[in-house]
Structure formats: structure tokens, C-alpha cells
C-alpha positions in Angstrom: 84.2 102.7 127.1 86.2 103.0 123.9 88.4 105.9 123.6 87.3 108.4 120.5 89.3 109.7 117.9 88.2 112.7 115.3 90.2 113.1 111.9 90.5 116.2 109.7 92.5 116.3 106.5 93.3 119.6 104.8 95.9 118.0 102.4 96.5 116.3 99.0 95.4 112.8 98.3 98.6 111.6 99.7 98.0 113.0 102.9 94.3 111.9 102.6 95.4 108.2 102.3 97.8 108.7 105.1 94.7 110.0 107.4 93.0 106.8 106.5 95.6 105.0 107.3 95.7 106.5 110.7 91.8 105.9 111.0 92.6 102.0 110.4 95.4 102.3 112.8 93.4 103.7 115.7 90.4 101.3 114.9 92.4 98.2 115.2 94.0 99.5 118.6 90.2 99.8 119.7 89.6 103.4 119.3 86.3 104.6 117.9 85.9 107.2 115.2 83.6 110.2 116.0 82.5 112.9 113.8 82.2 115.5 116.5 85.4 117.1 117.8 83.8 117.8 121.2 83.4 114.0 121.7 86.9 113.1 121.0 89.7 112.2 123.4 92.2 112.6 120.6 92.1 114.9 117.6 94.2 114.4 114.2 94.6 117.3 111.9 96.5 116.4 108.7 98.0 119.8 107.2 99.4 120.8 104.1 102.0 123.6 103.2 102.2 123.1 99.4 100.6 126.6 98.9 99.3 129.4 101.2 95.7 128.5 100.7 96.2 125.0 101.9 98.4 126.3 104.8 95.2 128.6 105.7 93.0 125.7 105.6 95.5 123.8 107.8 95.9 126.5 110.4 92.1 127.1 110.6 91.5 123.2 111.3 93.9 123.1 114.0 92.5 126.4 115.4 89.1 125.2 115.4 90.1 122.0 117.0 91.6 123.9 119.8 88.6 126.0 120.2 86.1 123.1 120.4 87.9 120.2 122.1 87.3 118.9 125.6 89.6 120.1 128.0 91.3 116.5 128.6 91.6 116.1 124.8 94.8 115.9 122.8 95.7 117.4 119.4 98.0 115.5 117.1 99.2 117.7 114.0 100.4 115.8 111.2 101.2 116.3 107.6 103.5 118.4 105.9 103.1 121.6 107.7 105.0 120.9 110.9 108.2 120.9 108.6 107.3 123.3 106.2 106.2 126.1 108.7 106.3 125.1 112.3 106.2 128.6 113.7 102.8 129.3 112.4 101.4 126.0 114.1 103.1 127.0 117.6 101.5 130.3 117.4 98.1 128.6 117.9 99.3 126.5 121.0 101.2 123.5 122.0 100.3 120.7 120.0 101.9 117.1 119.6 103.4 117.2 116.0 103.9 114.1 113.9 105.3 115.3 110.4 104.5 113.0 107.5 106.7 109.8 107.2 107.2 109.9 111.0 103.8 108.6 111.5 105.1 105.4 113.7 105.7 108.1 116.4 102.0 107.4 117.2 102.7 104.2 118.8 104.1 105.7 121.8 101.4 108.5 122.0 98.5 105.9 122.1 100.6 102.9 123.4 99.6 100.9 120.8 99.3 97.0 120.7 99.4 97.1 117.1 102.2 99.0 115.4 101.8 101.6 112.8 104.0 99.8 110.8 102.0 96.5 110.9 98.5 98.3 109.7 97.8 97.7 106.1 97.9 101.0 104.1 94.4 102.0 102.4 93.8 101.7 98.7 91.0 104.6 99.0 90.0 107.6 100.8 86.4 106.4 100.8 86.5 105.1 104.2 85.9 108.5 105.4 83.3 110.6 103.7 84.2 113.7 105.5 87.8 113.6 103.6 86.5 112.7 100.0 83.8 115.5 100.5 86.5 118.1 101.7 88.8 117.2 98.6 85.7 117.6 96.1 84.3 120.6 98.0 87.7 122.3 98.0 87.6 122.0 94.1 84.3 124.3 94.0 86.4 127.0 95.6 88.0 127.6 92.0 84.5 128.5 90.7 83.1 131.0 93.0 84.5 133.6 95.3 81.5 133.5 97.5 81.8 129.6 98.0 85.4 129.9 98.7 84.6 132.3 101.6 82.0 129.8 102.9 84.3 127.0 102.5 86.8 128.8 104.6 84.1 129.3 107.2 82.7 125.7 107.2 85.3 123.6 106.0 85.4 121.4 109.1 81.6 120.9 109.1 80.7 117.6 107.6 77.2 118.6 107.1 78.3 121.5 105.0 80.6 119.6 102.8 78.0 116.7 102.3 75.3 119.3 101.1 78.0 121.1 99.0 78.8 117.9 97.1 75.2 116.8 96.9 74.1 120.1 95.5 76.9 120.0 92.9 75.5 116.5 91.6 72.1 117.7 91.5 73.3 120.9 89.3 75.4 118.6 87.1 72.6 116.3 86.7 70.2 119.2 85.7 72.7 120.3 83.2 73.2 116.9 81.7 69.4 116.8 81.1 69.3 120.3 79.5 72.1 119.5 77.2 71.1 115.8 76.7 74.3 114.7 77.5 75.3 111.7 79.8 76.1 113.0 83.4 79.7 112.2 84.5 79.9 109.3 86.7 82.0 109.6 89.8 84.2 106.2 89.6 86.4 105.6 92.8 90.0 105.0 92.1 92.4 102.3 93.7 95.1 104.3 94.9 98.8 102.8 94.9 101.4 104.8 96.4 104.5 103.6 94.7 106.9 105.8 96.7 107.7 108.9 98.8 110.1 111.9 98.4 111.7 113.1 95.1 115.2 113.6 93.5 114.4 117.3 92.3 115.6 120.5 94.2 112.8 122.9 92.6 113.8 126.1 94.1 110.0 126.9 94.6 109.0 123.7 96.3 108.6 123.4 100.2 107.0 120.0 100.2 110.3 118.4 99.5 111.6 119.6 102.7 108.8 117.4 104.5 108.8 114.4 102.2 112.5 114.0 101.6 114.5 112.1 99.4 113.1 109.4 97.1 112.2 105.9 98.8 110.6 103.8 96.3 108.2 100.9 97.4 109.3 97.4 96.5 107.9 96.3 93.1 106.3 93.1 94.6 104.5 95.3 96.9 103.0 97.3 94.5 101.9 94.5 92.4 100.3 92.7 95.5 98.5 95.9 95.9 97.3 96.1 92.2 96.0 92.5 92.3 94.0 93.3 95.5 92.6 96.2 93.8 91.5 93.8 90.7 90.0 91.3 93.1 88.0 94.0 94.8 86.6 95.1 91.3 88.3 98.2 90.7 88.7 99.4 87.0 90.8 102.3 87.6 94.3 102.5 89.4 96.0 105.7 90.4 99.8 105.5 90.9 100.8 107.9 93.6 104.3 109.8 94.8 105.6 113.0 95.1 107.4 112.1 91.7 106.1 109.2 89.9 108.6 109.5 87.1 111.7 108.8 89.4 110.1 105.7 90.8 112.8 103.0 91.2 116.0 105.0 90.8 117.0 104.3 94.3 116.3 100.8 94.3 117.7 99.6 90.8 114.3 99.9 88.8 112.5 102.4 87.0 109.0 103.5 86.1 108.9 101.8 82.6 110.0 98.4 84.5 107.2 98.8 86.9 104.6 99.5 84.3 105.7 96.4 82.0 105.0 94.4 85.1 101.7 95.7 85.7 100.8 95.5 82.1 101.5 92.1 81.7 98.7 91.2 84.2 95.5 90.8 82.3 92.2 92.5 83.1 89.8 95.3 82.3 91.6 98.2 84.1 93.3 101.7 83.3 96.1 103.4 85.1 96.4 107.1 85.9 99.9 108.2 86.6 100.3 111.6 88.3 103.1 114.1 89.0 105.4 112.6 86.7 108.3 115.0 86.4 109.0 115.6 82.5 112.7 115.4 83.3 112.4 111.6 83.6 110.4 111.1 80.0 113.2 113.2 78.5 116.3 111.1 80.2 114.4 107.8 79.9 113.0 108.4 76.7 113.8 105.1 74.8 112.7 102.9 77.9 109.5 104.9 78.8 108.0 106.0 75.7 107.7 103.0 74.0 105.9 101.5 77.1 103.5 104.1 77.2 102.7 104.0 73.4 102.2 100.2 73.4 99.9 100.5 76.2 98.1 103.8 75.7 94.6 102.1 75.9 95.4 101.2 79.4 96.4 104.6 80.3 93.5 106.8 81.4 95.8 109.8 81.9 99.5 110.9 82.5 100.2 114.1 84.4 103.1 115.7 83.5 103.8 119.0 85.5 105.8 121.2 83.0 105.7 124.4 85.3 106.8 126.7 82.3 107.8 126.6 78.8 110.7 129.2 79.1 114.2 127.9 79.4 115.3 130.9 81.4 112.6 130.3 83.9 113.0 126.5 83.9 116.7 127.1 84.8 115.9 129.4 87.7 113.2 126.9 88.9 116.1 123.9 88.8 113.9 122.0 86.5 116.4 119.8 84.6 114.8 120.1 81.2 114.5 122.5 78.5 111.1 123.5 76.8 112.3 122.0 73.4 113.1 118.7 74.9 109.8 118.7 76.7 108.0 119.7 73.6 109.5 117.1 71.6 108.6 114.2 73.7 105.0 115.2 74.3 104.4 115.8 70.7 105.8 112.6 70.1 103.2 111.0 72.6 100.3 113.1 71.0 101.5 111.6 67.8 102.3 108.0 68.8 99.8 107.6 71.7 96.5 109.7 70.8 94.7 107.6 73.0 96.7 108.7 75.9 95.3 112.0 77.7 98.0 114.5 78.8 97.7 116.9 81.6 100.1 119.5 82.7 100.3 122.2 85.4 102.0 125.9 85.0 103.3 127.9 87.5 102.8 131.7 86.5 104.7 134.6 87.9 107.9 132.8 89.2 110.4 135.6 90.1 112.2 137.2 87.1 109.3 135.9 84.6 109.4 138.6 82.0 106.4 139.4 79.3 109.0 137.5 76.9 108.8 134.4 79.1 105.3 134.4 79.6 105.1 134.7 75.7 107.4 131.2 75.6 105.0 129.5 77.7 101.9 130.6 75.6 103.6 129.5 72.5 104.6 126.1 74.3 100.9 125.4 75.1 100.0 125.8 71.8 102.2 123.2 70.5 101.1 120.4 72.7 97.4 118.8 72.8 96.8 118.7 76.4 93.7 117.2 77.8 93.8 119.8 80.6 96.0 122.5 81.8 95.8 123.8 85.4 97.7 126.9 86.5 99.2 128.0 89.9 100.1 131.3 90.5 103.7 131.6 92.2 103.7 132.6 95.8 106.7 132.4 98.3 106.9 129.5 100.5 108.9 129.3 103.7 112.7 128.5 103.3 112.7 128.1 99.5 115.4 129.4 97.2 112.8 131.3 95.3 111.5 133.2 98.1 114.8 135.0 98.6 115.0 135.9 95.0 114.7 139.7 94.7 113.0 140.1 91.2 109.5 139.5 92.3 106.6 139.7 89.8 104.0 142.3 90.7 100.7 140.4 91.9 98.6 142.2 89.4 100.8 140.9 86.8 100.6 137.2 87.9 96.7 137.9 88.1 96.8 139.2 84.7 98.7 136.3 83.2 96.7 133.6 85.1 93.4 134.8 83.8 95.0 135.1 80.2 95.4 131.5 80.4 92.1 130.8 81.9 90.1 133.1 79.4 92.1 132.8 75.9 93.5 129.5 76.3 91.2 127.3 78.4 93.8 126.6 81.5 92.0 126.0 85.0 93.4 128.2 87.6 93.9 126.5 90.9 95.6 129.0 93.3 
């Protein structure tokens, strides 16, 4: 009888893809996937520690796995939390920790015949509906406090997640009938990881402790993945990294060079480029901007996390650009590439952020046309420089600023 494994991912799309990679790995090594914790011989819990909410969901997943597992079953905790906040994990029990980027340690744990490194990485998270539904359902928490409580209670229940997603789709369909507008279709992306880690030292970020320094994938492997996606019929390709903007700087290449190679391939497709730090659009302006402008019809969206529109705050964050530099480059994209949808995110309430600083951020937003602006409330994360800063902004002030951006400027508050 085959040994059975259970997987749960409380992380981002990157950790979701890592979890699917593990799923494939276990299956090619003769294990069978189960959707029931109590039936599993090995339980994988992929964690996230970027914000406290994700950390809480991760810890709840570990605790529930420990409560429901068979006496002989083992629990493996993966993802970023074993590096970011291992103390919280150890409070729950004694588990096998395999932090992100150390996945090959699984080989010894299951005595694998086929090593982890030899198992092809996934192109999508659709191989596991529970992971897809978890990510979709988690987004509903932003709309309803009541649902957020239900999600916390039942986030590891596959049926709850599936029903949540189905009900939401039904509601959206009814809305489309009433408004006589087309219902938005869910189109699966072909996800291509172009690198791991980053080159930044942001004072608020704990994720970088887990993901480490930049490690770009060779361009030929990325192109092979892209061609594979085209052969499978995908139309939208999402480039994934902790920071896509610094791609290639460790291997004598660049994001612009990678994009040129991709765009030289004919086909009916568009790219989604996420998490491109503005620093690289500024520093590599003459190389990257012409590529984005020339191929704007091939780019569905570009996500540029600006974080703040205030130079004083950006400096304290150790973001290596000024608000003026970012304004100039993004305005240029607005003007020269109107077909390109720009998205950004803000971190509100960073230590020392004054009312005047917040006004600078509001003015920054008014000067750029964004397709979407998301907002995160600042919170201390373990061992970050900002967590040791003394001049913290009061929670009620952070909340008021976040709500102002949501109510008056159309931003979407995430956490």
C-alpha cells in the first residue's frame, strides 16, 4: 500500500508553486496524495511570514495538523516561517523544519529514489484545487470581517474553501446579469519562476532572511518553460521572483535582456510582471523602458511596489530611489505605454511617518495613473531594522490613513 501525504499552503503564489513541486516530488517517488490529514503518513505545511496575518494562518495550520494527525504521522514545516520566526513554531511542538530553498532535504526524510532537484518545477498551482481555493478565498477576507473570522476557523477545510469560491462565483455571475456586463472569466496563468532572493535590504522586510541573495535562473531554462507554456495553450504568463526587476544582475544579464528574448518569440500571449522594485526601472531606465514601451501590447500588467511617496520614509525603508525619480519613470510609462496596466502597493504607517509624509504619498498617487493600488498597514516583523525603531505610528493613525486611501482614493487595503 502506498504511503500517503497531505499538503497545505498558507503562503503566497511562490510558496504555492513550491508546494505543488513537492506534491509532484512525492508522487513520482510512489506516494499518494490525500485530502484528509488523518489519513496521511506525512503532512506538509507550507508557511508564510511576510505579515502577521499570514503567520497566524500558518501557525493555525501547523497546530491543526498536530491535533488531527495519526500518532505515527510526521509533520514537515516548510516555507519562510522556519527562518523568520522559528520560536513560534517550536512553541507548538517538535516538527521537521525544511525552510524555503532547502527543499532537497526532503530526499533524506523520505529516502527518495528520485531526488527533489530532478523533479520538474510546476507551471501552475492548478494541480491542487485546495491551494487554488485557499488563495482565492483568502482574498475574500478583505471584503468582510465576518468571513475573515470564518476563514481563520476553517481555512484547512477543503469543502469550506470550495463552497466559498463557488458562492463568490455565483454572486459575481448574478451581478453581471443585473448590471448587464460580462462576467469576469478566471484565466489560468502559466507561472515562470525567473529567480529567487533579491538585492535589497529593506528595513521592514523579514522575507529576505528566508529567501536570501539573488539567484537568477539561466535564461535558456526560462525560455524553455515559456515555450512549454505556449505548447500547452496558455495565453498569460506570469514572471515570478522576490524581485523581478533585478533579474540577471548576478549572471551578467538583465530583465530587459530576458524580455527581449521572450518578445522575439511569436505567439498570442501576454506577460504579467510582478514585484518589480522601482529601483531597477530608475537605474536601468535607458535599457528597460524602451522594451516596455515597444511591447506594451504584450504586457498585461506590471506591478511596481513603490511603498511610499515620501523621500524621508523611503530613505528610512532603505529603498534606493526617490519619489521624484519614480514619478518621472512611471509618468513616462503612462504617456508612452498607455496600454500597460501599472499596479503598485503602499506600506502605510512606517515608523516615523508623519502627517506631512502621508500627504506626500497622497500627492504621489494623484500624479500617476494606476490600474490598482493596494495598501498594507505597517507592522513589526521579527529581527527587522524597522521593528527596533522607536518612533512607531499609533495603530489608530495607521488605520485612519489606510481607510482614507480606501474611501477617498480607491485603494484596496490588504493587511
